[in-house]
Each structure stands twice: as structure tokens, then as C-alpha cells.
VOPAMI-267799 format. One record per residue: x, y, z of N, C-alpha, C, O in turn. Coordinates in Angstrom, 3 decimals. Each point is the difference from the previous one (the first is absolute). Example, Ala and Ser with C-alpha at 12.3 -4.5 7.8 and 13.67 -1.06 7.14 Angstrom:
<keses>
13.190 / -5.690 / 7.800 / -0.890 / 1.190 / 0.000 / 0.900 / 1.200 / 0.000 / 1.036 / -0.019 / 0.665;
-1.386 / 1.069 / -1.385 / 0.820 / 1.190 / 0.060 / -0.770 / 1.090 / 0.730 / 0.509 / 1.108 / 0.169;
</keses>
This chain:
<keses>
56.527 / 256.566 / -43.634 / 0.903 / -0.273 / -1.130 / -0.236 / -1.418 / -0.622 / 0.001 / -1.029 / 0.676;
-0.185 / 1.071 / -1.911 / -0.322 / -1.337 / -0.702 / 1.376 / -0.704 / -0.182 / 0.972 / 0.632 / -0.415;
-0.909 / -1.917 / 0.726 / 1.144 / -0.929 / -0.211 / 0.082 / -0.576 / -1.504 / -0.725 / -0.916 / -0.388;
1.591 / 1.491 / -0.332 / 0.305 / -0.630 / -1.304 / 1.268 / -0.803 / 0.043 / 0.859 / 0.095 / 0.878;
-0.831 / -0.918 / -1.947 / 1.144 / -0.807 / -0.167 / 1.421 / 0.771 / -0.251 / 1.052 / -0.372 / 0.522;
-1.173 / 1.538 / -1.428 / 1.292 / 0.829 / 0.163 / 0.274 / 0.724 / 1.438 / 1.143 / -0.020 / 0.456;
-2.046 / 0.565 / 0.149 / 0.232 / 0.434 / 1.525 / 0.653 / -1.056 / 0.763 / 0.985 / 0.294 / 0.678;
-1.454 / -1.579 / -0.713 / 0.450 / -0.994 / 0.516 / 1.472 / -0.182 / -0.181 / 0.820 / 0.128 / 0.909;
-0.551 / -0.429 / -2.119 / 1.358 / -0.187 / -0.667 / 0.858 / 1.139 / 0.608 / 1.029 / -0.296 / 0.608;
-1.405 / 1.550 / -0.745 / 0.889 / 1.143 / 0.358 / 0.130 / -0.031 / 1.658 / 1.113 / 0.184 / 0.493;
-2.049 / -0.375 / 0.200 / 0.187 / -0.117 / 1.372 / 0.808 / -1.104 / 0.501 / 0.889 / 0.194 / 0.830;
-1.161 / -1.341 / -1.299 / 1.103 / -1.086 / 0.329 / 1.523 / 0.314 / -0.381 / 0.955 / -0.408 / 0.661;
-0.862 / 1.159 / -1.771 / 1.360 / 0.242 / -0.277 / 0.534 / 1.038 / 1.033 / 1.076 / -0.159 / 0.577;
-1.877 / 1.212 / -0.381 / 0.465 / 0.971 / 1.008 / 0.366 / -0.550 / 1.316 / 0.961 / 0.447 / 0.627;
-1.749 / -1.466 / -0.163 / 0.311 / -0.443 / 1.238 / 1.432 / -0.910 / 0.126 / 0.551 / -0.259 / 1.070;
-0.164 / -0.089 / -2.172 / 1.201 / -0.670 / -0.149 / 1.332 / 0.958 / 0.139 / 1.135 / -0.387 / 0.276;
-1.557 / 1.715 / -0.535 / 1.189 / 0.977 / -0.184 / 0.619 / 0.462 / 1.439 / -0.745 / 0.171 / 0.965;
1.973 / -0.005 / -0.897 / 0.671 / 0.274 / 1.255 / 0.119 / 1.477 / -0.013 / 0.085 / 0.590 / 1.077;
-0.071 / 0.087 / -2.239 / 0.401 / 1.515 / -0.084 / -1.160 / 0.664 / -0.827 / -0.821 / -0.675 / -0.621;
0.814 / 1.916 / 0.657 / -0.962 / 0.759 / -0.986 / 0.548 / -0.238 / -1.259 / 1.205 / -0.020 / -0.256;
-2.248 / -0.184 / -0.628 / 0.299 / -0.400 / -1.489 / -0.841 / 1.302 / -0.984 / -1.044 / 0.569 / 0.317;
1.680 / -0.394 / -1.276 / -0.688 / 0.745 / -1.070 / -1.077 / -0.619 / -0.806 / -0.071 / -1.229 / 0.010;
-0.761 / 1.904 / -0.695 / -0.933 / -0.484 / -0.867 / 0.515 / -0.675 / -1.234 / -0.574 / -0.965 / -0.504;
1.709 / 1.515 / 0.017 / 0.384 / -0.583 / -1.025 / 0.689 / -1.377 / 0.307 / -0.136 / -0.933 / -0.792;
0.827 / 0.813 / 1.867 / 0.709 / -1.230 / 0.470 / -1.232 / -1.017 / 0.442 / 0.135 / -1.211 / -0.175;
-1.246 / 1.716 / 0.708 / -1.076 / -1.123 / 0.141 / -0.405 / -0.382 / -1.445 / -0.083 / -1.190 / -0.304;
-0.169 / 2.159 / -0.585 / -0.602 / -0.572 / -1.309 / 1.031 / -0.824 / -0.658 / -0.449 / -0.952 / -0.638;
1.798 / 1.108 / 0.649 / 0.928 / -0.898 / -0.472 / -0.275 / -1.526 / 0.520 / 0.044 / -0.983 / -0.740;
-0.307 / 0.954 / 2.004 / -0.019 / -1.421 / 0.730 / -1.313 / -0.631 / -0.454 / -0.141 / -1.213 / -0.155;
-0.827 / 2.147 / -0.052 / -1.466 / -0.683 / -0.234 / -0.547 / -0.024 / -1.469 / -1.163 / -0.249 / -0.316;
2.108 / 0.524 / -0.455 / -0.310 / 0.040 / -1.549 / -0.499 / -1.351 / -0.402 / -0.898 / -0.130 / -0.831;
1.473 / -0.856 / 1.414 / -0.544 / -1.265 / -0.465 / -1.212 / -0.487 / 0.610 / -0.458 / -1.120 / -0.228;
-0.083 / 2.007 / 1.043 / -1.324 / -0.375 / 0.752 / -1.017 / 0.723 / -0.642 / -1.084 / 0.087 / 0.577;
1.281 / 0.572 / -1.926 / -1.087 / 0.831 / -0.789 / -0.647 / 1.126 / 0.852 / -1.214 / 0.201 / 0.016;
2.071 / 0.475 / 0.650 / -0.295 / 1.334 / 0.673 / 0.606 / 1.045 / -0.802 / 1.202 / 0.121 / -0.238;
-2.204 / 0.662 / -0.176 / 0.570 / 1.167 / -0.802 / 0.115 / 1.171 / 0.846 / -0.599 / 0.216 / 1.054;
1.555 / 0.605 / -1.726 / 0.513 / 1.078 / 0.835 / -1.008 / 0.867 / 0.409 / 0.075 / 0.518 / 1.114;
-1.145 / -0.253 / -1.972 / -1.242 / 0.763 / 0.688 / -0.633 / -0.565 / 1.081 / -0.407 / 0.657 / 0.958;
0.288 / -2.065 / -1.092 / -0.627 / -0.588 / 1.211 / 0.778 / 0.079 / 1.187 / -0.622 / 0.145 / 1.052;
1.887 / -0.215 / -1.016 / 0.837 / 0.090 / 0.929 / 0.066 / 1.228 / 0.574 / 0.220 / 0.004 / 1.212;
-0.368 / 1.149 / -1.820 / -0.076 / 1.307 / 0.655 / -1.267 / 0.490 / 0.521 / -0.115 / 0.868 / 0.865;
-0.975 / -1.583 / -1.546 / -1.221 / 0.147 / 0.644 / -0.099 / -0.695 / 1.358 / -0.580 / 0.593 / 0.909;
1.049 / -1.684 / -0.725 / 0.116 / -0.863 / 1.191 / 0.853 / 0.449 / 1.005 / -0.270 / -0.197 / 1.185;
1.560 / 0.946 / -1.650 / 0.679 / 0.490 / 1.132 / -0.758 / 1.084 / 0.604 / -0.175 / 0.100 / 1.215;
-0.345 / 0.842 / -2.231 / -0.793 / 1.098 / 0.594 / -1.195 / -0.525 / 0.899 / -0.286 / 0.595 / 1.038;
-0.293 / -1.537 / -1.387 / -1.110 / -0.525 / 0.946 / 0.546 / -0.504 / 1.313 / -0.563 / 0.240 / 1.068;
1.722 / -0.976 / -1.177 / 0.629 / -0.472 / 1.330 / 0.363 / 0.973 / 0.745 / -0.301 / -0.031 / 1.193;
0.996 / 1.066 / -1.705 / 0.395 / 1.165 / 0.891 / -1.188 / 0.701 / 0.542 / 0.034 / 0.262 / 1.202;
-1.123 / 0.102 / -1.912 / -1.073 / 0.630 / 0.365 / -0.803 / -0.792 / 1.124 / -0.679 / 0.634 / 0.807;
0.759 / -2.012 / -0.758 / -0.607 / -0.750 / 1.073 / 0.970 / -0.611 / 0.924 / -0.288 / -0.998 / 0.662;
1.484 / 1.608 / -0.606 / 0.995 / -0.338 / 1.025 / 0.418 / -1.411 / 0.075 / 0.191 / -0.639 / 1.035;
-0.068 / 0.223 / -2.261 / 0.399 / -1.440 / -0.021 / 1.606 / 0.272 / -0.199 / 0.795 / -0.600 / 0.724;
-0.386 / 1.429 / -1.623 / 1.328 / 0.373 / -0.179 / 0.243 / 1.473 / 0.283 / -0.915 / 0.823 / -0.026;
2.165 / -0.523 / 0.293 / 0.537 / 1.308 / 0.248 / 0.781 / 0.477 / -1.159 / 0.509 / -0.881 / -0.692;
-0.332 / 2.020 / 0.377 / 0.938 / 0.549 / -1.078 / 0.937 / 1.090 / 0.482 / -0.355 / 0.945 / 0.704;
1.411 / -1.133 / -1.086 / 1.004 / 1.186 / 0.344 / 0.830 / 0.189 / -1.489 / -0.154 / -0.768 / -0.950;
0.997 / 1.867 / 0.952 / 0.809 / 0.146 / -1.166 / 1.596 / -0.108 / 0.301 / 0.426 / 0.307 / 1.113;
0.231 / -0.647 / -1.901 / 1.393 / -0.138 / 0.365 / 0.561 / 1.400 / -0.392 / -0.747 / 0.948 / -0.239;
2.261 / -0.862 / 0.181 / 0.681 / 1.247 / -0.232 / -0.246 / 0.450 / -1.439 / 0.065 / 1.181 / -0.341;
-0.347 / -2.179 / -0.473 / -0.153 / 0.190 / -1.379 / -1.679 / 0.570 / -0.439 / -0.327 / 0.429 / -1.107;
-0.334 / -0.537 / 2.002 / -1.356 / 0.430 / -0.060 / -1.095 / -1.027 / -0.568 / -1.136 / 0.211 / -0.424;
1.974 / -1.563 / 0.583 / -0.898 / -1.199 / -0.459 / -0.694 / -0.527 / 0.947 / 0.602 / -0.328 / 1.022;
-1.992 / 0.120 / -1.112 / -0.896 / -0.587 / 1.029 / 0.324 / -1.334 / 0.256 / 0.151 / -0.854 / -0.873;
-0.026 / 0.650 / 2.290 / 0.450 / -1.696 / 0.311 / -1.375 / -0.315 / 0.819 / -0.668 / 0.897 / 0.514;
0.351 / -2.180 / -0.458 / -1.176 / -0.294 / 0.644 / 0.321 / -1.396 / 0.953 / 0.827 / -0.835 / -0.370;
-1.472 / 0.727 / 1.436 / 0.255 / -1.042 / 0.973 / -1.220 / -0.305 / 0.744 / -0.973 / 0.755 / 0.016;
1.037 / -1.884 / 0.606 / -1.132 / -0.375 / 0.735 / -0.178 / 0.907 / 1.282 / 1.002 / 0.274 / 0.660;
-2.192 / 0.181 / -0.301 / -0.286 / 0.901 / 1.068 / 0.018 / -0.803 / 1.152 / -0.594 / -1.076 / 0.073;
1.283 / 1.588 / 0.855 / -0.053 / -0.783 / 1.364 / -0.368 / 1.193 / 1.087 / -0.082 / 1.191 / -0.300;
-0.115 / -1.717 / 1.558 / -0.439 / 1.001 / 1.107 / 1.451 / 0.725 / 0.401 / -0.022 / 1.200 / 0.277;
1.011 / -1.777 / -0.255 / 1.201 / 0.703 / 0.382 / 0.577 / 0.447 / -1.432 / 0.003 / -0.718 / -1.000;
0.486 / 2.033 / 1.080 / 0.718 / 0.558 / -1.188 / 1.316 / -0.405 / -0.055 / 0.621 / -0.378 / 0.993;
-0.152 / 0.442 / -2.141 / 1.559 / -0.566 / -0.224 / 0.793 / 1.033 / -0.727 / -0.506 / 0.897 / -0.675;
1.757 / -1.079 / 0.855 / 0.928 / 1.162 / -0.492 / 1.165 / -0.984 / -0.767 / 0.418 / -1.095 / 0.377;
-0.103 / 1.757 / -1.398 / 1.210 / -0.419 / -0.990 / 1.014 / 0.694 / -0.164 / -0.075 / 1.216 / 0.177;
1.289 / -1.832 / -0.562 / 1.136 / 0.972 / -0.548 / 0.468 / -0.487 / -1.186 / 0.360 / -1.166 / -0.157;
-0.350 / 2.166 / -0.838 / 0.195 / -0.592 / -1.400 / 1.469 / 0.658 / -0.494 / 0.204 / 1.206 / 0.139;
0.553 / -1.884 / -0.582 / 1.351 / 0.435 / -0.763 / -0.573 / 0.880 / -1.136 / -0.947 / -0.284 / -0.733;
1.696 / 1.397 / 0.728 / -0.241 / 0.936 / -1.142 / 0.700 / -0.531 / -1.309 / -0.390 / 0.359 / -1.110;
1.461 / -1.248 / 1.294 / 0.707 / -0.424 / -1.257 / -0.667 / -1.223 / -0.515 / -0.396 / -0.011 / -1.165;
0.240 / -1.007 / 1.931 / -0.419 / -1.485 / -0.456 / -1.530 / -0.204 / 0.145 / -0.646 / -0.888 / -0.557;
0.185 / 1.802 / 1.354 / -1.495 / -0.111 / 0.328 / -0.429 / -1.263 / 1.049 / -1.149 / -0.385 / 0.214;
2.148 / -0.041 / 0.260 / -0.268 / -1.163 / 1.022 / -0.696 / 0.589 / 1.185 / 0.310 / 1.105 / 0.446;
-1.345 / -1.925 / 0.107 / -0.778 / 0.679 / 1.165 / 0.208 / -1.067 / 1.036 / 0.209 / -1.193 / -0.218;
-0.293 / 1.774 / 1.324 / 0.335 / -0.833 / 1.371 / -1.173 / 0.420 / 0.963 / -0.121 / 1.214 / 0.161;
-0.781 / -2.054 / 0.518 / -0.943 / 0.445 / 0.800 / 0.522 / 0.213 / 1.344 / 0.763 / -0.847 / 0.465;
-1.160 / 2.130 / 0.382 / 0.566 / 0.077 / 1.253 / -1.010 / -0.677 / 1.013 / -1.171 / -0.243 / -0.293;
1.681 / 0.000 / 1.365 / -0.795 / -0.673 / 0.972 / -0.396 / 1.054 / 1.134 / -0.391 / -0.421 / 1.089;
0.482 / 1.640 / -1.315 / -0.328 / 1.161 / 0.948 / -0.499 / 1.151 / -0.837 / 0.113 / -0.011 / -1.225;
-0.623 / 0.928 / 1.842 / -0.553 / 1.229 / -0.672 / 1.145 / 1.201 / 0.317 / 0.082 / 0.524 / 1.111;
0.715 / -0.196 / -2.147 / 0.923 / 0.940 / 0.043 / -0.411 / 1.465 / 0.362 / 0.779 / 0.894 / 0.330;
-2.254 / -0.797 / -0.458 / -0.429 / 1.638 / 0.132 / -0.594 / -0.033 / 1.489 / -0.243 / 1.121 / 0.449;
-0.005 / -2.090 / 0.310 / -0.843 / 0.204 / 1.098 / 0.363 / 1.009 / 1.039 / -0.866 / 0.695 / 0.531;
2.105 / -0.607 / -0.240 / 0.448 / 0.872 / 1.086 / 0.041 / 1.515 / -0.546 / -0.297 / 0.964 / 0.705;
0.682 / -0.882 / -1.984 / 0.118 / 1.400 / -0.664 / -1.365 / 0.438 / -0.211 / -0.313 / 1.153 / 0.296;
-0.530 / -1.969 / -0.781 / -1.390 / 0.390 / -0.212 / -0.852 / 0.619 / 1.245 / -0.809 / 0.924 / -0.079;
1.172 / -1.638 / 1.226 / -0.648 / 0.523 / 1.225 / 0.561 / 1.339 / 0.469 / -0.752 / 0.905 / 0.360;
2.011 / -0.795 / -0.367 / 0.831 / 1.263 / 0.358 / -0.409 / 1.127 / -1.013 / -0.223 / 1.114 / 0.473;
0.103 / -1.313 / -1.856 / -0.317 / 0.971 / -0.677 / -1.638 / 0.441 / 0.191 / -0.437 / 1.138 / -0.170;
-0.198 / -2.105 / 0.491 / -1.537 / 0.453 / 0.286 / -0.142 / 0.685 / 1.202 / -0.756 / 0.966 / 0.104;
1.502 / -1.443 / 0.909 / -0.021 / 0.643 / 1.485 / 0.634 / 1.411 / -0.200 / -0.459 / 0.929 / 0.664;
1.359 / -0.735 / -1.429 / 0.626 / 1.245 / 0.187 / -0.606 / 1.063 / -1.078 / -0.016 / 1.215 / 0.198;
-0.428 / -1.792 / -1.245 / -0.449 / 1.106 / -1.164 / -1.564 / -0.202 / -0.407 / -0.623 / 0.850 / -0.637;
0.126 / -1.952 / 1.035 / -1.328 / -0.434 / -0.461 / -0.051 / -0.653 / -1.409 / -1.095 / -0.341 / -0.446;
1.987 / 0.192 / -0.119 / 0.029 / -0.585 / -1.383 / -0.045 / -1.483 / 0.321 / 0.497 / -0.549 / 0.983;
-1.214 / -0.036 / -2.034 / -0.041 / -1.484 / -0.139 / 0.587 / -0.465 / -1.213 / -0.600 / 0.222 / -1.051;
1.746 / -0.870 / 1.042 / 0.833 / -0.402 / -1.117 / -1.010 / -0.991 / -0.907 / -0.844 / -0.712 / 0.544;
1.012 / 0.754 / -1.787 / -0.439 / -1.327 / -0.591 / 0.722 / -1.199 / 0.035 / 1.219 / -0.016 / 0.170;
-1.912 / -1.002 / -0.324 / 0.746 / -1.138 / 0.399 / 0.782 / -0.757 / -1.023 / -0.454 / -1.092 / -0.340;
1.677 / 1.559 / -0.254 / 0.702 / -0.539 / -1.153 / 0.591 / -1.379 / 0.388 / 0.731 / -0.212 / 0.967;
-1.149 / -0.656 / -1.844 / 0.312 / -1.364 / 0.212 / 1.349 / -0.425 / -0.518 / 0.440 / -1.124 / 0.242;
0.164 / 1.937 / -0.893 / 1.325 / -0.479 / -0.664 / 0.928 / 1.066 / 0.241 / -0.241 / 1.167 / -0.305;
1.506 / -1.633 / 0.958 / 1.238 / 0.836 / 0.144 / 0.727 / -0.520 / -1.137 / -0.225 / -1.090 / -0.525;
1.393 / 2.192 / 0.056 / 0.692 / -0.407 / -1.054 / 1.427 / 0.267 / 0.578 / 0.319 / 0.764 / 0.911;
0.503 / -1.635 / -1.719 / 1.397 / -0.040 / 0.269 / 0.754 / -0.759 / -0.968 / -0.468 / -0.265 / -1.107;
1.793 / -0.150 / 1.540 / 0.686 / -0.896 / -0.972 / 0.446 / -1.213 / 0.910 / 0.581 / 0.210 / 1.065;
-0.831 / -1.323 / -1.456 / 0.178 / -1.174 / 0.599 / 1.513 / -0.446 / 0.056 / 0.918 / 0.536 / -0.620;
-0.831 / -1.541 / 1.417 / 1.700 / -0.300 / 0.165 / 0.500 / -0.356 / -1.200 / 1.096 / 0.431 / -0.358;
-1.888 / -1.325 / -0.473 / 0.600 / -0.595 / -1.288 / 0.536 / 1.223 / -0.894 / 1.121 / -0.013 / -0.507;
-1.941 / 0.961 / 0.378 / 0.085 / 1.152 / -1.001 / 1.007 / 0.922 / 0.415 / 0.621 / 0.722 / -0.779;
-0.447 / -0.759 / 2.181 / 0.867 / 0.866 / 0.908 / 1.518 / -0.383 / -0.325 / 0.918 / 0.806 / 0.154;
-0.760 / -1.956 / -0.563 / 1.289 / -0.754 / -0.364 / 0.436 / 0.404 / -1.359 / 1.172 / -0.197 / -0.322;
-2.008 / 0.745 / -0.505 / 0.598 / 0.258 / -1.291 / 0.540 / 1.265 / -0.064 / 0.551 / 0.385 / -1.031;
</keses>
């Protein structure tokens, strides 16, 4: 994969992110860097293909991108305010193993769980 200035800018920006982020949010942050939307989408596609980034969808079907790491991560997202919190454990590990053992099914690894955060629960 050829290293270009836009790819370097996008990669550096993504390394600074603590949570998965949408292409539109990336674009908003990088507009001043002369990154076009088409360049951003091509780069994101290339990074996912080359396993530099991972991609998942939130509850609204919006693609979110994050730096690929050896260990997978899970997040919980508030369905009201869309606040995200990273979990420090895999909430599926035990149930995945049990389902596989009992039925032979392998669950897809959903990275986002949904609920209502404590702040929105007060409303």
C-alpha cells in the first residue's frame, strides 16, 4: 500500500481516537487538512481491506471506524444520547462458547451493545 499524505493524515487522526468514529465526523475534523470526502472514503475502504482499521455499524446503521488491534473491543452505546463507553471485557465470551458447544452455532461478534446511560435514565 502506497503511503500518501492524505493517508498519513487520516491514520494519525484515527490513532488519536478513543472510540469508533463515523466517516462524517472524521471528515468534519479533517476538512482543514484538504481531505476530500471521496479521498476519505477510499482511504477508509483501503485501511479496512488492509486491516489497519476495523469497521462496525451502530444501532442506526452508521459505519464506525477504529484502529484495528489484536484484541477485540466492545462498547455500550446509549440509544438516547449516543454516548459510548468501552468495556474492558468481552460480554459474549461465555455465552458464545455455550451456544457453540450446545448447538454448533457460531455467533457473529457484535461490538456494540445498546442501552440507556445513567444520565439519560434520570430524565
